[in-house]
Steps between C-alpha positions, in 0.01 A plus 500: 500500500383336830768340709318178557531184277168392352418144628346216304145410616469124537206338683383841604822572687787733417807319405832684494784339304868558526535528132353826352482689175473866415181645350622766274293759306610429148414849386720678763733229629384588848501225763134473604511211746680184597303182489530162644603250226327169463692178426403135463440473880262786506319375190448164679375687808257702297371184308461311827309797656272522198430123508424522878262794435324338193255266691371789685470737220343244251252405769395865560158581388490725190327784688778514751770490221313789331498694832873443531565628143274795560701595807828458305359733230417759771850479630645531147284810420574665840869464434487591128720808512763329726498192249526725182797695650683181589420367152654812338811479722564128449441498117584855400159541340318828471173579705282416197646153461469439879139602476436259207671213683330562833152527334567168322594321820187652677283405212636139500424470864154638462445255205613198710285630786184527298547153338596294799135424573417392153457127440711417195524183321362312197248224445639237265287259312480165661417158364169451700232761412354468855817626653698815534856590579658834586870589492558772753818702567642452853818626675791293373766570744827671530671641202860640514600784268822695455470849349765493231619859528611464856690178445 
Protein backbone atom coordinates (compact mmCIF):
# COMPACT_ATOMS: atom_id res chain seq x y z
CA UNK A 1 0.00 0.00 0.00
CA UNK A 2 1.15 3.50 -0.72
CA UNK A 3 0.96 6.05 2.07
CA UNK A 4 -0.66 8.83 0.03
CA UNK A 5 -4.38 9.34 -0.34
CA UNK A 6 -5.59 9.21 -3.93
CA UNK A 7 -7.11 12.53 -4.95
CA UNK A 8 -10.16 13.19 -7.04
CA UNK A 9 -9.41 14.82 -10.39
CA UNK A 10 -11.76 17.73 -11.04
CA UNK A 11 -11.18 20.22 -13.81
CA UNK A 12 -7.74 18.74 -14.42
CA UNK A 13 -6.62 19.38 -10.84
CA UNK A 14 -6.04 17.01 -7.94
CA UNK A 15 -8.62 17.53 -5.20
CA UNK A 16 -7.86 16.03 -1.80
CA UNK A 17 -10.88 15.59 0.46
CA UNK A 18 -10.95 15.24 4.21
CA UNK A 19 -13.33 12.30 3.94
CA UNK A 20 -11.70 9.14 2.59
CA UNK A 21 -12.48 5.48 2.08
CA UNK A 22 -10.39 2.33 2.08
CA UNK A 23 -9.80 0.45 -1.16
CA UNK A 24 -9.60 -3.17 -0.04
CA UNK A 25 -8.69 -6.23 -2.10
CA UNK A 26 -11.83 -8.36 -1.72
CA UNK A 27 -9.85 -11.55 -2.27
CA UNK A 28 -7.27 -10.98 0.46
CA UNK A 29 -8.74 -8.27 2.68
CA UNK A 30 -5.52 -6.29 2.16
CA UNK A 31 -5.76 -2.50 2.30
CA UNK A 32 -4.61 -1.44 -1.16
CA UNK A 33 -5.05 2.32 -0.96
CA UNK A 34 -6.92 5.15 0.69
CA UNK A 35 -8.93 7.34 -1.64
CA UNK A 36 -10.56 10.73 -1.43
CA UNK A 37 -14.31 10.44 -1.15
CA UNK A 38 -16.63 12.56 -3.25
CA UNK A 39 -19.77 14.08 -1.81
CA UNK A 40 -22.37 16.47 -3.15
CA UNK A 41 -19.95 19.43 -3.16
CA UNK A 42 -17.39 17.52 -5.23
CA UNK A 43 -20.09 16.27 -7.61
CA UNK A 44 -21.21 19.87 -8.18
CA UNK A 45 -17.58 20.97 -8.72
CA UNK A 46 -17.09 18.17 -11.25
CA UNK A 47 -20.32 18.99 -13.10
CA UNK A 48 -19.39 22.69 -13.16
CA UNK A 49 -15.88 21.89 -14.44
CA UNK A 50 -17.33 19.66 -17.15
CA UNK A 51 -19.84 22.34 -18.14
CA UNK A 52 -17.02 24.91 -18.36
CA UNK A 53 -14.94 22.54 -20.54
CA UNK A 54 -17.84 21.57 -22.80
CA UNK A 55 -17.83 24.56 -25.20
CA UNK A 56 -14.13 24.11 -25.92
CA UNK A 57 -14.37 20.34 -26.39
CA UNK A 58 -17.53 20.43 -28.51
CA UNK A 59 -15.97 23.13 -30.68
CA UNK A 60 -12.77 21.14 -31.21
CA UNK A 61 -12.30 19.85 -34.75
CA UNK A 62 -12.79 16.10 -35.10
CA UNK A 63 -9.19 15.59 -36.24
CA UNK A 64 -7.92 17.18 -33.03
CA UNK A 65 -10.32 15.09 -30.94
CA UNK A 66 -9.05 11.99 -32.70
CA UNK A 67 -5.44 13.00 -31.97
CA UNK A 68 -6.29 13.47 -28.28
CA UNK A 69 -7.93 10.04 -28.08
CA UNK A 70 -5.01 8.43 -29.92
CA UNK A 71 -2.64 9.98 -27.38
CA UNK A 72 -4.83 8.68 -24.55
CA UNK A 73 -4.72 5.22 -26.10
CA UNK A 74 -0.92 5.43 -26.23
CA UNK A 75 -0.78 6.30 -22.55
CA UNK A 76 -3.20 3.48 -21.73
CA UNK A 77 -1.15 0.93 -23.67
CA UNK A 78 2.16 2.17 -22.23
CA UNK A 79 0.81 1.72 -18.69
CA UNK A 80 -1.03 -1.55 -19.37
CA UNK A 81 0.90 -3.70 -16.87
CA UNK A 82 0.56 -1.09 -14.12
CA UNK A 83 -3.17 -0.72 -14.78
CA UNK A 84 -3.78 -4.48 -14.84
CA UNK A 85 -1.88 -4.90 -11.55
CA UNK A 86 -3.99 -2.19 -9.92
CA UNK A 87 -7.15 -3.78 -11.33
CA UNK A 88 -6.19 -7.12 -9.79
CA UNK A 89 -5.47 -5.56 -6.39
CA UNK A 90 -8.61 -3.42 -6.30
CA UNK A 91 -11.04 -6.08 -7.48
CA UNK A 92 -9.40 -9.32 -6.39
CA UNK A 93 -9.57 -10.68 -9.95
CA UNK A 94 -6.94 -12.94 -11.48
CA UNK A 95 -4.53 -11.92 -14.27
CA UNK A 96 -6.72 -13.40 -17.03
CA UNK A 97 -9.75 -11.35 -15.95
CA UNK A 98 -7.62 -8.21 -15.68
CA UNK A 99 -6.33 -8.87 -19.22
CA UNK A 100 -9.90 -9.25 -20.54
CA UNK A 101 -11.10 -6.06 -18.85
CA UNK A 102 -8.05 -4.07 -19.94
CA UNK A 103 -8.40 -5.31 -23.53
CA UNK A 104 -12.08 -4.33 -23.51
CA UNK A 105 -11.30 -0.81 -22.29
CA UNK A 106 -8.52 -0.41 -24.87
CA UNK A 107 -10.76 -1.71 -27.66
CA UNK A 108 -13.53 0.71 -26.69
CA UNK A 109 -11.10 3.62 -26.81
CA UNK A 110 -9.82 2.53 -30.24
CA UNK A 111 -13.42 2.13 -31.45
CA UNK A 112 -14.35 5.62 -30.27
CA UNK A 113 -11.19 7.04 -31.82
CA UNK A 114 -11.83 5.41 -35.18
CA UNK A 115 -15.43 6.58 -35.33
CA UNK A 116 -14.99 10.15 -34.17
CA UNK A 117 -14.40 11.42 -37.71
CA UNK A 118 -17.43 9.70 -39.22
CA UNK A 119 -20.39 11.89 -40.03
CA UNK A 120 -23.41 10.12 -38.60
CA UNK A 121 -27.00 10.99 -38.93
CA UNK A 122 -30.04 10.21 -40.99
CA UNK A 123 -31.92 11.76 -43.86
CA UNK A 124 -35.62 11.89 -43.03
CA UNK A 125 -38.26 12.26 -45.70
CA UNK A 126 -39.51 15.82 -45.92
CA UNK A 127 -42.74 17.16 -47.41
CA UNK A 128 -41.13 19.08 -50.28
CA UNK A 129 -39.40 16.79 -52.82
CA UNK A 130 -37.02 19.63 -53.74
CA UNK A 131 -35.61 19.80 -50.22
CA UNK A 132 -33.55 17.58 -47.97
CA UNK A 133 -32.92 17.47 -44.28
CA UNK A 134 -30.28 15.76 -42.19
CA UNK A 135 -30.41 14.87 -38.52
CA UNK A 136 -26.85 14.84 -37.20
CA UNK A 137 -25.54 13.84 -33.80
CA UNK A 138 -23.80 16.58 -31.89
CA UNK A 139 -22.28 16.75 -28.41
CA UNK A 140 -25.15 17.10 -25.96
CA UNK A 141 -23.47 18.36 -22.82
CA UNK A 142 -22.57 17.26 -19.33
CA UNK A 143 -23.92 13.98 -18.01
CA UNK A 144 -23.44 13.02 -14.36
CA UNK A 145 -23.24 9.35 -13.47
CA UNK A 146 -22.63 7.47 -10.24
CA UNK A 147 -21.13 3.99 -10.39
CA UNK A 148 -23.49 1.98 -8.19
CA UNK A 149 -21.00 -0.41 -6.67
CA UNK A 150 -19.03 2.42 -5.04
CA UNK A 151 -22.03 4.17 -3.51
